[in-house]
C-alpha angles and dihedrals in degrees: 000000000000091000093050094047091048092050093046092051098038091049092046093246091324096305085124089062093063109106119240116037107358094170091055091047091051092048091050092048091050091050092049094047091047090052092046092052091048097045093046086074094261107142110228107211118192093242092054092043094052092043091053092050090047093050092046090049095049094045088042092056091052094045093045091053091051094047091044090053093045093051096038090230124120096220111011114204090227090066103093102149085103089063090049092052094044093046092051090049088055091068097050113132093358128119110255104240130145090249093052091046092052095042090043092053093048095043092050093049091048093052093041092053099035095044101195119197124330097008094080091052091058090062087067091066111106127252127348093340090064091047093053105029097070092051093047090054090046086055091051091050092048090048092051092051091049092046089053093048092045093050094045094049 
């Protein structure tokens, strides 16, 4: 039971098991769910937003460690909860508009794939922390770029 729950959570309800670009699929799913929650008249307050990201990150670290152990792989490609957490962090303190959702999705994927300094170094951390830390920082970078664009325009 623990293994199945860990796999379900770490793979973002098995999105990470879809062949192709599982990280991109998970980021897109996180963006769509975030938009659905917002547009269904649920007020997203910063405290709730940050708490949700924190809980997803902590549970993601635990689930990633379990799946990593079960598969015998340090960073299994099916573990995409890190993309979910990073993508959600991208939208922190930004107005939820279609333009911000699209640019946020693209900016996060760019930073997650490109991994500018010191994002790549965070991958070297051991266990679930290393799996999640780089994506969380990519989310911070994407957020900062969007904040800058939003404030300049």
